[in-house]
N, C-alpha and C positions, 0 to 999 in steps of 0.2 A: 715437378709440381705443375698441376693444370693451370693454364692461363685464365680460364673462367670456370667457375663451379658454383653450385648452389650452396647457400648457407644451410646449416642444420635446422635453423628456424624455418627457412623456406621449404625444406623437404618435409618437415613435420606438419606444415600446414597444407601440403599438397595432397593429391589423391592417388591411390593405386587402383587401377581398373582391373576387374576380374570379369572375364567373359562369361556370359550366361550359359554357354555350353558347358563350362566347367561346373557351374553351380547345379545345372540340371542333370548332366550325364555322368559326372565323376564324383562330386562331393558326397552325395548320399551313400555311395558304395565304398568309400575309402575310410581307412582308420583315421580317427580325429587327429592324431599327431602327424600323419602324412599330409593332411589338409593344412595344418599349421605350417609345416615345412614349406609346402608349395607357395602359400600366400606370403610368408615372410621372405622367401626367395624372390618372388615377384617384386616385393617392396625394395629389396636390396639392389635389384637390377637398375633401379632408377635413383639409387642413393649412393653415388660414388664417393661422397664425402665421408662415409662411415667406414669403419674397419670391416672390410668385406672378406674375412677369412673364415675357414671352416671352424677354427677354434672359437672365434668370437660368435659365430652363428650358433654353435652348439651351446655356448655359455648363456647367450641371450635367451634361448628357448628352454634352458635348464634341461638339456638332453645331452646324451653322449655323442661323440663324433660318429661312432659306429651306427647309432640309431638314425642320425641325420643322413648318412650315406645310404643306409637301408631304405629310407623314405624316398630319396632321389632315385634309387634303383627301381623302386615300385613305379614311380612316375615315368621312368624310362620304359618300363614294360608297357605302360599305357600309351606311350608315344608322345608324352607331353614335354619331356625334357631329354637331353642327350648328355651323357657323362663323357666328356672329351678326354679326361685324364683322372686318375685316382691318386696320383702322387706328383704334384699337388692336385687336389680335387678341383676340377673345373666343370661347371654345369652350364648348359645352354638351354634356355627356355624356348620352346617351339610354338609359334602361333597356332591356336586351336583350329583355325580354318585349314591350315596345312595338315594337321593331324587327321581331320575328317576326309580330306582329299587324297591322303597318302595310301599306298598299298602296303598294308602291314604284313610282315612276314610271321608266319606261325610255325612252330615246331611240328613236323609231320607226325612224330610218334605220339605227341600229346593227345591227338584226337583220333587215333586209329580205331579204337573201339567205338567211339561216338559215331564215326563215319559209317561203320558197318551196321550199327543198330538203327541209325537214322534212315538209311536206305531200306532196311527191312520193313520199316513202318509203312512204306508206300507199296509193299507187296508187288513190286515189279510193274506197277501202273505207270510210273514215270521215274526218270533218273534225276538225282540231285546233281546240279552242275557245280563246277569248281567255285564259281562266284557265289552260289547259294551257300555252299559250305563255309566260305570265308565270312559271309554275313552272320552265320551262326557263331563262328569262332569269335568274331568281333563283339557280338552281343554277350557271349559267355564271359569274356574277359572284361568288358567295360562295365557290365552290371553285376559281375561276380556271382553268377548263377551256376549252380551245380549242373554238370552235364546230364546226369540222370533226371534232374528236374525238368530241363528243357526237352528231353526225350519224352517224358510223360505228357508235357504240354502238346508236343507235336502229335503224339498218339491220340490225345483227346480231340484235337482239332480235326484230325483225319476221320475220327469216328463220328463226329457231329456234322462236319462239312463234306465228308466223303473224300476220296482220293484226289479230287480235283483241287483241293485247297492249295494255295500258293504260299511261298515262304513269307511274303509280306504280311499276310494274314496271321501266320503263326507268330512272327516276331512282334506284331502289334499286340497280340494277346499276351505274349511273354513279357513285353516291356510294361504293359499296364499292370500286370501282376508284380513285376519287380518293383515298380513304384510303390506298391502296397506292402513291400517287404517280403513278398513270396519269392524267395530265391533258392530255397533248399528243397530237397526231395520230400522231407517231412511236411513242409508248408504247402507244397503242391498237393500232396495226398490229403491234407486237411481241407483245402479248398474244394477238391473233387468230392470229398466225403460230404461236405455241405451241399454241394450241387445234387448229389444222389439222394440226400435226405429230403430235399425239396422237390424231387421229381414228381411225386404225386400232386403236389401243389401246382406246379407249372403245367402239368397235363390237364388239371382241372380248369385252369385259366384258358388254356388252348381250346378246350371243349366249348367254353362260353364264347370265345372269340371266333370259333369256327376255323381254327388252324389245324391242318391235318398233315403234320410232319414232325420230325424230331426237333427238339429245342436246340437253338444255336447257343454257343458259349455266351454271346452278348446278352441273350435273353435270360440265361441262367444267372448271369452276373447281376442283371437288373433286379430279378426276383430276390436274389440274396440281399441286395441293397434295400429293397422295400421292406422285407421281413426282418432282417437283422439290424441294418443301420437306421432306417426310419422307424421301425417298430410297428408297422401296420399288421393287423391280423388278416389272415387269408380271407375270412368272410367279408371284410371291408373291401378288399381288392376285387373280389368276385362281384360284390354289390355295385361297385363303380363300373366294372366292365359291363354289367347288364344295363345300367342306367345310360351310359354313354353309347353303347352299341345301338340303342334305339334312335339316336340322333345322327350318327355318322359312323363310317368305317373306322375301326379302332385297331391299332397295332401296338407293339410293346413300346415303341418310341413315343407315341402320343400318350400312352398310358403312363409312361415315366414322367412326362411333363405335367400331367394332371396330378399324380401322386406327389410329385415334388412341390407343386403349388399348395396342395392341402397341407403337406408337412410344414412348409414355411409359415402357413397361416395357423398352425397348431390345431388343425381339424383332423382328429385321428379316429373318431368313431363314426359309425354309420349315421347315428342321430345328428351329430354335429355337422356332418357333411350335408345331409338332407335338409337340415334347418337352414344352412347357408344357401343352398341352391334354391330352396323355396322362398327365401327372403331376398334373394339376389336382386329381383326387379325393384323391390322397395328400396334396397340399398343404392341401386343405380339412380332411381328417382331422387333420393337424398343427395347423391353425388352431384346431380344436375343443379339442385337447389343451392347447395353449398358453393359450387363453382360460380353460379350466377350471382350469388350474394357477395362473394369475395372478388368477383370481376375477372375470372380466368376462364379459359375454354380448353377442354381436352376432348379430342375426338374419340379417343379410346378411354372409356370410363372404367374399364376393368382394372387398370393400374391405380386409379384413384380409389376405387373400392378396396382393393387388396392392401394398398400401402397406407391409406388414411382412414377411410370411412369405417372399415371393419375393425381397425385398431381402436378407434374412438368408441365404437359401439361395445367392443369387448371390455373397454375400460369402464363402461357403465353409463356413458353419456346418453341422455334422452335426445331423440332426433330433433325435436323442435328447439332445444337449447343449442345444438350444433349450428343450426341456421342462424340463430341470434348471435352466436360467437362469430360466424362468418361475416355478418353485417357489421359488427363492431370492428372487425379487422379491416374491412374496406374503409370505414369512416376514419380509421386511424392509420391509413396508408400502409397497411399490411396486406399486400396483394398476392401472396403466394401461399400455397398449401403448407409449405415448410414453416412459414411464419405462423400460420394458424395452428399448426401442430404444437409449437412452443407455447402459444397462448392456452391451448387445451391442457397442456402439461401443468400450467399454473393453476387452472381451475381444478384439475384433478388433485393437485397437492392440497388445495383448500377443501376438497370434498364436495365441490359444487358440480354435481352431475345431473341435476334436474332443475327445471324452472322454479319450482317451489323453494328448493335449497338456495338457488341463486337469489330469489326475491328476499328471502330471509337475511341472507348475507348482505344484500344491497341495502336493506333497511338499517342494518347495524352499522355498515360503513358510512352511510349518509348521515345517520344520527350522530356518529362520532365526529364527522366533519362539521356538522352543525354546532356541536359542542365546542370544537376547536375554534370555529369562526367566532363563537361567542366569547371565548377566552381572549382571542386576538383583539376583538373589538373592545373588550373590557380593559385591555392593557394599552389601548390607543394605537394598535398596529393595523394598518390597512393594506392587506395583500391576500393572495390566494393561499389556501392550505398547502403546505409542502410535505415532502417525505419526512423531513426532519421533525415537523410538527406531529405527524402521525406516530412516528417512533417514540417521541417524548410522551405523548398522551397514552400510548400503549404501556409504556414503562410505569407511568404514574398510576394508572387505573388497574392494570392487570398484574404487573409484577409486584409493585409496592402496595397495591390494594388500597390506595388512598380513597377515603370516602368523599362523596360529592360536597358535603358541607365543609369539610376540611380543605378540599381543593378550592372551593369558592372563597374561603377566608384567606388562603395563601395568595390567591389572585388579587384580592382587595388590598393586601399590604405590599403587592409588587408594583402597583400602579405608580407611574412617574419615576420609577427607578431607571438608571442607565442600563440598557439591555434587559428589559423586564422579563423576557422569556428565560434568560440565563439565571436571573435573580429568583424567579419562580421555581425553577428546577432545583436550585440550591436549597431553598426553603423546604421543598418536599423531600429532598434527599436527607436533610437534617431531621425531619419528622420520622422518616423511615429508619434512620440509624438509631434514633432515640426511642423508637417504638411508640410514637405518638399516634393514636388512632381516633381520638375523639376531638370534637370542636373545643371543648373546655380545656383539654390538654394543650391544644394548639394555641389558644388564647393566652394560657398561662406561660407559654414558652416565648411569645413575642408580644410587643406592645399592642394593645387593642386598637384597631382602626375600624372605620365604618365598613361593615360587611356588605359586599355586593353579591347578590345571589339572584340569578335569573334562571328560570326553568322554561323548557320548551316541550310542547306536546308533538311527538313525531308520528302519531298514528293518523290514519285516514287522510293522507296527503298524496298529491301527485308529484312526480319528480321531473325536474327540468333537464334539458340536454346537458347543461353544465354539471348537474349533479350526477347524471349517468356517467359522464366523462370522468368525474372525480372517482367514482367507483372503480372504473376500469384502470384508472391511473394507479390506484392502490393495488390492483391485481398485477399490473405491469412491474411493480416493485418486488414481486416475489421471485426468488431464484429457484431454478429447477435444474 
């Protein structure tokens, strides 16, 4: 028995580390149950307190012992483990850094046909070295790519880059495709067919950009992304090429950055893009005003426009209202664009996108606050209007639809009571439950007391700073 060992609780609360190399280079290409066996095996390596036998291992994973051994044999072929013994089964896990640095042995007969066909692709222009062959073998086994599929990729690279193409370039292309799930001959044929279908399109772009050569694989892949993944029409791409070519030299890498930016901003048509470019200067000016009002400075206004200004404009906000919101944020110690973005979300939820809508809402909020202040005064309460007061008033007037004269009467009989707000709310709840809608019904329900009714005219007035702050306080209470 071990002198010192971890408790089962300690082990359960610990961590099992998995190398990123395994996640990146092995996990995507292995059978799910093989991955389960590998990860659980790693866990058991640090869990000596548990029954670390093949029988218990298989039982825990609900697998047969033969399937468990088969999984470890697979990982042994990948060089990640070593089976020291099969009776009893003993498995040693090998550090992945050792796997990458080791010289893996490959069966000569397994790649005899591949070797001959690969060399023929170069048509005697250069010889494939032993090291290059081993790199191909390692790729085929690690990424589980069919030999014929890699040969097709090699041939395509040679055709587009000519015979001078090196194996690093070939393997880079092959790995990128493998990460996309292109590992079979059929999948490679489909990708090449897509490229061929788009040949007229890419040649049309080449003509606009003044490129006089055959398209590279990377350029074909980018065009496939723009048309298939992003969903741009060719005429939009040609239009952008013509527009930007007037400003500076344009290549596929720069064009990809431009199209990706438009895609992220959801600008997909020629009109949307042109409108954005034509309005860009006014958006930059607005970004300066907003930054100044909120008290921040960004040397690069492009990120401000793309991440915030354009977003708010697309939501429907008027430009002058955005400046007002920025000023409010500054006064209330909200000094970041992220904070202003949350405030804008609250305005948006209320449908306040213009100054006129804002003014209408402001009048309503301030009128409600004035009425609440009147109620508090009538009940002998001296304090500012709170969130609780606004919530109560909204329930009484909007949800329960209490009429003003009934509300005034309920206020009058709540005076002098212990906790008058609570007493008032109970009276109104009682009215609501009993369906009492008129003053006469309310008086018949309770002893008649002197009615206190005060009315206020809210039209044609100016608003103080305190009133404006009350408005925005009500907006701050909105969840987004």
